[in-house]
C-alpha positions as CSV (number, residue, x, y, z in Angstrom):
1,M,0.3,0.2,0.2
2,N,1.5,3.3,-1.0
3,I,0.3,6.9,0.0
4,T,0.8,9.3,-3.2
5,V,1.1,13.2,-2.2
6,R,1.2,15.3,-4.5
7,T,3.0,18.3,-2.7
8,Y,1.7,22.0,-2.5
9,G,2.9,24.5,-4.8
10,D,5.1,23.0,-7.2
11,G,3.2,20.2,-7.5
12,V,5.6,16.9,-7.6
13,F,4.5,13.4,-6.7
14,V,6.3,11.5,-3.6
15,C,5.2,8.0,-2.3
16,R,5.2,7.2,1.6
17,P,5.4,3.9,2.7
18,D,2.7,2.1,4.8
19,T,4.9,2.3,7.3
20,T,4.4,5.9,7.7
21,W,0.4,5.6,8.1
22,E,-0.7,6.4,11.8
23,R,-4.1,4.6,12.0
24,E,-4.4,4.9,15.6
25,N,-3.8,8.4,16.8
26,K,-1.6,6.8,18.9
27,D,1.2,10.0,20.2
28,F,4.8,10.3,17.7
29,Y,7.7,10.3,19.6
30,S,10.4,12.0,17.9
31,P,13.6,10.5,17.1
32,D,16.2,12.1,18.8
33,T,18.2,13.3,15.4
34,V,14.8,15.5,14.7
35,S,14.9,18.6,16.8
36,D,11.5,20.3,14.9
37,I,8.5,18.7,13.3
38,W,6.8,19.9,10.1
39,Y,3.6,19.6,8.8
40,S,1.5,19.9,6.1
41,P,-2.7,19.9,6.1
42,V,-4.1,17.2,3.5
43,V,-7.1,16.2,1.5
44,F,-6.9,12.1,0.7
45,A,-8.6,9.4,-1.0
46,R,-8.6,5.9,-1.1
47,I,-8.5,3.8,-4.5
48,S,-11.2,1.6,-4.5
49,K,-10.1,0.4,-8.2
50,A,-6.7,-0.5,-9.6
51,G,-5.4,1.8,-12.5
52,K,-2.5,3.1,-14.6
53,S,-2.6,6.2,-16.5
54,V,-6.3,7.4,-15.4
55,S,-8.1,9.8,-17.5
56,R,-9.1,12.9,-15.6
57,K,-12.5,12.6,-16.9
58,F,-12.9,9.0,-15.5
59,A,-10.9,9.7,-12.1
60,H,-14.3,9.8,-10.1
61,R,-14.2,6.0,-10.5
62,Y,-11.3,5.2,-9.0
63,Y,-11.9,6.4,-5.4
64,D,-14.7,5.8,-3.0
65,G,-13.8,7.5,0.0
66,M,-12.4,11.0,1.1
67,N,-11.1,12.8,4.1
68,F,-8.4,15.5,5.3
69,G,-5.7,14.7,7.5
70,M,-1.9,15.9,8.2
71,L,1.9,14.9,6.8
72,L,4.7,15.4,9.6
73,Y,8.1,16.3,8.1
74,P,11.5,16.3,10.0
75,G,12.2,19.6,9.8
76,E,16.5,19.0,9.4
77,I,15.3,17.4,6.2
78,Y,12.7,18.8,4.9
79,R,14.3,22.6,5.0
80,R,17.2,21.9,3.0
81,K,15.0,22.2,0.0
82,E,17.6,19.9,-2.2
83,A,16.2,17.4,-4.7
84,W,16.4,14.4,-2.8
85,S,15.3,15.9,0.6
86,L,11.5,16.0,-0.1
87,A,11.6,12.0,-0.1
88,A,14.1,11.3,2.5
89,A,11.5,13.5,4.5
90,S,8.7,11.2,3.5
91,I,9.8,8.2,5.3
92,L,9.9,8.5,8.9
93,D,7.5,6.2,10.5
94,H,4.1,7.1,11.7
95,T,4.1,10.6,10.3
96,S,1.0,10.1,7.9
97,Y,-2.2,11.0,9.9
98,L,-4.7,10.2,7.6
99,P,-7.8,9.0,9.7
100,S,-10.6,6.8,9.3
101,P,-13.6,6.5,8.6
102,L,-13.8,8.1,5.2
103,Y,-16.6,10.0,3.6
104,L,-18.7,10.2,0.8
105,P,-17.3,12.5,-2.0
106,E,-20.7,14.1,-1.6
107,V,-19.4,15.6,1.7
108,F,-16.6,17.3,-0.4
109,R,-19.9,19.2,-2.9
110,T,-21.5,20.4,0.1
111,A,-20.6,24.0,1.1
112,G,-19.8,24.9,4.5
113,N,-18.6,21.5,6.3
114,I,-15.5,22.7,8.2
115,F,-11.9,21.0,8.7
116,V,-10.0,22.5,11.5
117,L,-6.2,21.3,12.9
118,E,-5.0,22.9,16.2
119,K,-2.0,23.2,18.1
120,D,-2.4,23.0,21.8
121,G,-5.9,24.6,21.3
122,R,-5.1,27.2,19.0
123,T,-6.0,26.6,15.3
124,V,-3.1,26.6,12.8
125,F,-5.2,25.7,10.0
126,S,-9.0,25.7,8.9
127,T,-10.6,25.0,5.4
128,A,-14.3,24.3,4.8
129,T,-15.7,22.7,1.8
130,D,-17.8,24.4,-0.4
131,D,-20.6,23.8,-3.7
132,D,-18.0,24.3,-6.8
133,G,-15.9,20.7,-5.1
134,T,-12.5,22.3,-5.1
135,A,-11.4,19.3,-2.7
136,L,-13.0,17.2,-5.0
137,N,-11.0,18.0,-8.0
138,A,-7.8,18.6,-6.7
139,I,-8.1,14.9,-5.3
140,E,-9.3,13.9,-8.8
141,T,-6.4,16.0,-10.6
142,A,-3.9,14.3,-8.5
143,L,-5.2,10.9,-9.1
144,A,-5.4,11.3,-12.9
145,E,-1.8,12.9,-12.8
146,A,-0.2,10.6,-10.4
147,S,-1.2,7.3,-12.4
148,A,0.7,8.7,-15.1
149,Y,4.0,7.9,-13.2
150,V,2.9,4.8,-10.7
151,S,-0.1,2.4,-10.9
152,L,-2.8,3.0,-8.2
153,R,-4.0,-0.2,-6.3
154,I,-6.8,-0.7,-4.5
155,G,-6.0,0.5,-1.0
156,D,-3.7,3.0,-1.8
157,L,-4.2,6.7,-0.6
158,V,-3.7,9.5,-2.7
159,A,-3.3,12.7,-0.7
160,V,-2.8,16.7,-2.1
161,E,-1.1,18.7,0.4
162,L,-3.0,21.8,1.2
163,A,-0.6,24.6,2.4
164,E,3.2,24.8,2.4
165,A,4.9,22.9,5.3
166,S,5.9,24.3,8.0
167,V,6.7,24.1,11.7
168,L,4.1,22.8,14.3
169,S,6.5,21.7,16.7
170,G,9.5,23.8,17.7
171,P,12.9,22.5,19.1
172,D,12.0,23.7,22.5
173,E,8.7,22.3,22.5
174,K,8.6,19.2,24.8
175,K,5.3,17.8,24.0
176,T,2.5,19.5,22.0
177,G,-1.0,18.6,21.8
178,I,-2.3,18.0,18.3
179,S,-6.0,17.5,17.3
180,A,-8.5,18.0,13.7
181,H,-12.1,17.8,13.3
182,F,-14.4,17.9,10.1
183,C,-18.0,18.0,10.1
184,N,-17.7,18.3,14.0
185,N,-16.3,14.7,14.3
186,E,-13.1,14.6,16.0
187,L,-10.9,12.8,13.5
188,F,-7.6,12.8,15.6
189,R,-5.6,13.6,18.9
190,F,-2.3,13.2,19.7
191,Y,0.7,14.4,21.3
192,I,4.1,15.0,19.6
193,I,6.5,14.2,22.6
194,K,10.4,15.0,22.3
């Protein structure tokens, strides 16, 4: 199972291994070699039909559920901005907070469903769904573009970063509380512990 991520801004694709997927909202214990943790909020979809070189026109047939989540990156590697650094920053275990259950795509066509990501009770990112299906369009475009490079298999996840990665937990923060909500439901709650 792969997690294919379309990065914010430059729109390149990176595949995260399934060992990065945190399914149980366990606390993240930062390795000693990592002093600061960066994050990027994402919208993601689960692939329900295998495909390669999927046309954008038919992308809606290849996924069955969506949600919002968050990716974590070790700052020392991510901020280097070298050709290899994004891939290297994407392999740290338990750094893909992509929660279940998933929502039907129709939820993302309904205006006003709000996703909120908080650090220690303070909002650090927020977005809302709209009638235009902006999140759906982003997923379907990313799915089609990614499938030109990588075969999509049932159970894979395709994620689209919604903002440039930035610092979530700095070097002096020993315990940082993270939580997220969507449609008034809690998606995850955990601590980053150093």
